[in-house]
Every structure is written in C-alpha cells, then in structure tokens.
C-alpha positions as CSV (number, residue, x, y, z in Angstrom):
1,M,172.3,53.9,112.2
2,I,168.5,54.2,112.3
3,R,168.9,57.6,114.2
4,R,171.0,58.9,111.3
5,L,168.5,57.8,108.6
6,V,165.6,59.5,110.5
7,F,167.5,62.8,111.1
8,G,168.8,62.7,107.5
9,A,165.2,62.3,106.2
10,A,164.0,65.1,108.4
11,A,166.8,67.4,107.2
12,I,165.9,66.8,103.5
13,A,162.3,67.4,104.1
14,L,162.9,70.7,106.0
15,G,165.3,71.8,103.3
16,S,162.8,71.2,100.6
17,I,160.1,73.4,102.3
18,A,162.4,76.1,103.3
19,A,161.5,79.6,102.0
20,P,162.7,80.2,98.6
21,S,165.1,83.0,97.9
22,L,163.8,86.2,96.3
23,L,165.6,85.4,93.1
24,V,166.3,82.1,91.3
25,P,168.7,81.4,88.4
26,A,167.4,82.3,85.0
27,A,167.3,79.8,82.1
28,H,169.9,81.4,79.9
29,A,172.7,83.0,81.9
30,E,174.9,83.0,78.8
31,D,172.5,85.5,77.1
32,E,172.9,87.8,80.0
33,T,169.3,87.1,81.0
34,P,168.6,88.6,84.4
35,L,167.6,86.5,87.4
36,L,164.0,85.3,87.3
37,L,161.6,86.7,89.8
38,D,160.0,84.6,92.4
39,A,156.3,85.1,93.2
40,G,156.4,83.1,96.5
41,F,154.1,80.4,95.1
42,T,152.1,78.3,97.6
43,F,152.9,75.0,95.9
44,R,156.6,75.2,96.6
45,G,158.2,72.4,98.8
46,A,157.0,69.1,100.2
47,F,154.0,70.6,102.0
48,G,153.1,73.2,99.4
49,T,149.6,73.0,97.7
50,I,148.0,74.9,94.8
51,D,146.2,78.1,95.8
52,K,142.9,77.2,94.2
53,A,141.6,80.8,94.3
54,S,144.7,81.9,92.5
55,A,144.3,79.1,90.0
56,Q,140.7,80.1,89.4
57,R,141.7,83.7,88.6
58,G,144.4,82.3,86.4
59,L,141.8,80.3,84.5
60,Q,139.9,83.5,84.1
61,I,143.0,85.2,82.6
62,Y,143.5,82.2,80.3
63,K,140.0,82.3,79.1
64,E,139.9,86.1,78.5
65,V,143.5,86.6,77.2
66,C,145.7,83.6,76.6
67,S,143.2,81.4,74.8
68,N,143.0,83.8,71.9
69,C,146.4,82.4,70.8
70,H,147.3,79.5,73.1
71,G,145.7,76.1,73.6
72,L,145.5,73.6,76.5
73,Y,145.5,70.6,74.3
74,E,145.6,67.8,76.9
75,Q,143.0,69.3,79.3
76,S,139.3,68.7,79.2
77,Y,136.7,71.2,80.7
78,R,135.7,68.6,83.4
79,N,139.3,68.9,84.8
80,I,138.6,72.4,86.1
81,G,136.2,70.9,88.7
82,E,139.4,70.0,90.7
83,L,139.9,73.8,91.2
84,G,136.7,74.0,93.2
85,Y,134.1,74.6,90.6
86,T,130.7,72.8,91.0
87,P,129.4,70.6,88.2
88,D,127.0,73.3,87.0
89,E,129.8,75.8,86.9
90,V,131.9,73.5,84.8
91,K,129.0,72.9,82.3
92,A,128.4,76.6,82.1
93,F,132.1,77.2,81.4
94,A,132.3,74.6,78.6
95,A,129.0,75.9,77.1
96,D,130.8,79.2,76.2
97,Y,132.7,77.3,73.5
98,Q,131.7,75.8,70.2
99,V,133.2,72.4,69.0
100,D,133.0,70.5,65.9
101,D,130.7,67.4,65.7
102,I,128.8,65.1,63.3
103,D,125.0,65.2,63.3
104,D,122.7,62.2,62.8
105,K,122.9,62.5,59.0
106,G,126.8,62.4,59.1
107,Q,127.1,66.1,58.4
108,P,129.7,68.5,60.2
109,V,128.0,70.7,62.7
110,K,128.9,73.0,65.5
111,R,127.6,72.5,69.1
112,K,128.2,73.8,72.5
113,A,131.1,72.1,74.3
114,I,130.3,69.8,77.3
115,P,132.6,69.0,80.2
116,S,134.0,65.9,78.5
117,D,135.3,67.9,75.5
118,R,138.9,69.1,75.4
119,F,139.7,72.7,75.5
120,V,139.1,74.3,72.1
121,R,142.1,75.2,70.1
122,P,142.4,78.9,69.0
123,F,143.5,77.9,65.4
124,P,142.5,75.1,63.1
125,N,146.1,74.2,62.3
126,D,149.7,75.3,62.8
127,A,149.8,77.1,59.5
128,A,146.8,79.4,60.5
129,A,148.4,80.0,63.9
130,R,151.7,81.2,62.3
131,E,149.9,83.4,59.8
132,A,148.1,85.2,62.7
133,N,151.3,85.6,64.8
134,N,154.0,87.0,62.6
135,G,155.3,83.5,61.7
136,A,155.7,82.3,65.1
137,L,153.8,79.3,66.5
138,P,152.2,79.9,69.9
139,P,153.1,77.0,72.2
140,D,150.6,74.8,73.9
141,L,150.4,76.1,77.6
142,G,149.5,72.7,78.9
143,L,153.0,71.8,79.9
144,I,154.7,75.1,79.7
145,A,155.3,75.4,83.5
146,K,157.2,72.1,83.2
147,S,159.0,72.4,79.8
148,R,160.7,75.7,80.5
149,K,163.7,75.9,82.8
150,G,162.5,78.0,85.7
151,G,158.9,76.7,85.4
152,P,156.3,79.0,86.9
153,D,159.0,81.6,87.8
154,Y,159.8,81.8,84.1
155,V,156.2,82.4,83.2
156,Y,155.8,84.8,86.1
157,S,158.9,86.8,85.0
158,L,158.2,86.7,81.3
159,L,154.8,88.3,81.7
160,Q,156.5,91.3,83.5
161,G,159.6,91.4,81.3
162,Y,158.3,93.6,78.5
163,G,159.9,97.1,78.0
164,T,161.8,99.3,75.7
165,A,164.8,97.7,74.0
166,P,168.3,99.0,74.6
167,A,169.3,101.6,72.0
168,D,172.1,99.5,70.6
169,M,169.9,96.5,70.1
170,K,168.4,95.9,66.6
171,M,164.9,94.4,66.8
172,G,163.5,92.3,64.2
173,D,160.2,93.2,62.3
174,G,157.3,92.6,64.6
175,M,159.3,91.5,67.6
176,N,159.1,92.7,71.1
177,Y,161.7,93.3,73.7
178,N,161.5,91.1,76.8
179,K,164.4,91.0,79.2
180,F,163.6,87.4,80.5
181,F,163.2,85.8,77.1
182,P,166.2,84.1,75.6
183,G,167.7,86.5,73.0
184,H,165.3,89.2,74.3
185,Q,163.2,89.3,71.2
186,I,159.8,87.7,71.4
187,A,157.0,87.5,68.8
188,M,154.2,87.7,71.4
189,P,153.1,91.2,72.3
190,Q,152.7,92.0,75.9
191,P,149.6,90.1,76.9
192,L,148.9,91.4,80.4
193,T,149.1,94.9,82.0
194,D,147.6,96.4,85.1
195,G,143.9,96.2,84.8
196,A,144.0,93.7,81.9
197,V,141.2,91.6,83.5
198,T,138.7,92.4,86.3
199,F,138.7,89.5,88.7
200,A,135.5,88.0,89.6
201,D,136.5,87.8,93.3
202,G,137.6,91.4,93.5
203,T,141.3,90.8,93.8
204,P,143.4,93.7,92.8
205,N,144.3,93.4,89.1
206,T,147.9,94.5,89.1
207,L,150.4,93.1,86.6
208,P,152.3,91.0,89.3
209,Q,149.0,89.6,90.6
210,E,147.8,88.6,87.2
211,A,151.2,87.1,86.2
212,K,151.2,85.1,89.5
213,D,147.7,83.8,89.0
214,V,148.1,82.6,85.5
215,A,151.4,81.0,86.4
216,T,149.7,79.2,89.3
217,F,147.0,78.0,86.9
218,L,149.6,76.7,84.4
219,E,151.5,74.9,87.1
220,W,148.2,73.1,88.0
221,A,147.5,72.5,84.4
222,A,150.9,70.8,83.9
223,E,150.4,68.4,86.9
224,P,146.8,68.4,88.2
225,E,147.6,65.5,90.5
226,A,150.6,67.1,92.3
227,D,148.8,67.8,95.6
228,E,147.6,64.3,95.8
229,R,151.0,62.9,95.1
230,K,152.5,64.9,97.8
231,E,149.9,63.9,100.3
232,M,150.4,60.2,99.3
233,G,154.1,60.7,99.6
234,W,153.9,61.8,103.1
235,K,151.7,59.0,104.0
236,V,154.3,56.6,102.7
237,V,157.1,58.4,104.6
238,L,155.0,58.2,107.9
239,F,154.4,54.6,107.3
240,L,158.0,53.7,106.4
241,I,159.6,55.4,109.4
242,P,157.9,53.3,112.1
243,L,158.2,50.2,109.9
244,T,161.9,50.8,109.6
245,I,162.2,51.2,113.4
246,L,160.2,48.1,113.9
247,L,162.2,46.0,111.5
248,Y,165.4,47.1,113.2
249,A,164.2,46.2,116.6
250,V,163.1,42.8,115.3
251,K,166.5,42.3,113.7
252,R,168.3,43.2,117.0
253,R,166.0,40.7,118.9
254,V,166.5,37.9,116.4
255,W,170.2,38.3,116.1
256,A,170.8,39.2,119.8
257,D,172.2,35.8,120.8
258,L,174.9,35.9,118.1
259,H,176.4,39.3,119.2
C-alpha cells in the first residue's frame, strides 16, 4: 500500500513538472479564438521559479509603458525588493513618483513616494480612466495573470495578437483587432512592438521577449510568495514520506501478534 502511495505521489510530481506543450487551450474556443502561445515560462510546475531577471525587465516595461493606463493597486514599492533590488534601488524607484499627502497644517500636498507607498494609480478615478480610453476601463494588472483563463499565456499571447481585421469583420469606433481577445475587438491600442523599450541589461528587445518579460512580472505580482510556497510544499512532502513509512512500520510492529 505504501509503495503505491509513494509511486503515485512521484508520478503526480513528475507530471506537474513535465515540459508544457507548445500551445495551450485558449479562453474562448466558442469565439474561434486561436490557441494561446506558450512562452516556456520558468515558473511552470512544482519545481518552477520566477526568473527574476525577466521579472525586472517586465517591471521596466510596466513603468515605461503599462503604468500610463494600468495600476497595480495592491502592490507597494517595497515589494519589488523581492525581485533582487537593493533597498537604495527600491527607494530610487519609488522616488520617481509623486503621491498625495497632508502637510503639518493639514493642507493637501504632493511628495515623492517612499517604499511603503502603494503604486501610484494612473487616473484619479474610473470616470477619468474611461474618458481617456474610449469609454473602456483599463483593468488593474495586479491579479490579471490569475483572473484571466490562460493566465500568463493569455497576457503573452494578447500582447502579440494585434493585426489587421478580416475584411468581413466590422470594427467598432476606436477598437483594435486582436485575434486572442474574446470577440477580437479590444479598446487598448497595441502597447508593445519590437524596440518599444530598451532593456537596462541589454537583452534583445523583440516583441516576444517584451511580452514574455511583462507576463513574468505580472505572474509574480499576482502571487509574490509562490516560490516560497513551492519550497515549503516540497519540505512538507519530504517530511511526510519518511513519516508515513515510519508510521506504517510502527503499525506493523504493534499489530504483528494479531495477524
């Protein structure tokens, strides 16, 4: 019995870390949405971890491109220290933004953000956001990698799915064609192209690379503690396997005279 349990657990673990297929099912097959692309993310499977260099490049893309319309409402600047930034680098990153505050006289003022501040929102309210985006409300990106079916593969594919609409498709005013978006009409113009950003570490700035990096960052943003949870999970498994064997051996010994 124990042998079956051990081999069963091993099979499940190996299955979860097996190499993913090149394509995964899209979120809306009924809309004839094509299969989502798979970037081969490093965080896949039980042993996968976030590629911090990729996540740092994704943060750069968020800062230079995405933050013009999208927020990270639940993240504080200090959280990016988990991606490998030093305390001084985190302070410098935060200081690039202005936040609302109250001075000693109770008057509203602007000041430089500090690590404990949350990421600055691009618009003061939803009405202003809709006014600036053709009536569409840009979603918060903090949980986008978890709230969309397909997760980071959806983000990765969407950013590369822009193109010319089919001749027989009537597009709404101000809408853009994207083959991976449900319904294929999206209010957001194409945000990334080849060379849209110049990476600080010199990584080639192709569109697939940019899409992969920002998807990796958003996966981290949605679950910053994922790597720690996986590590803890394996420690628990490695503890439970010998404990199970020990308990079985004790049971056999205790009940030996009754069999």
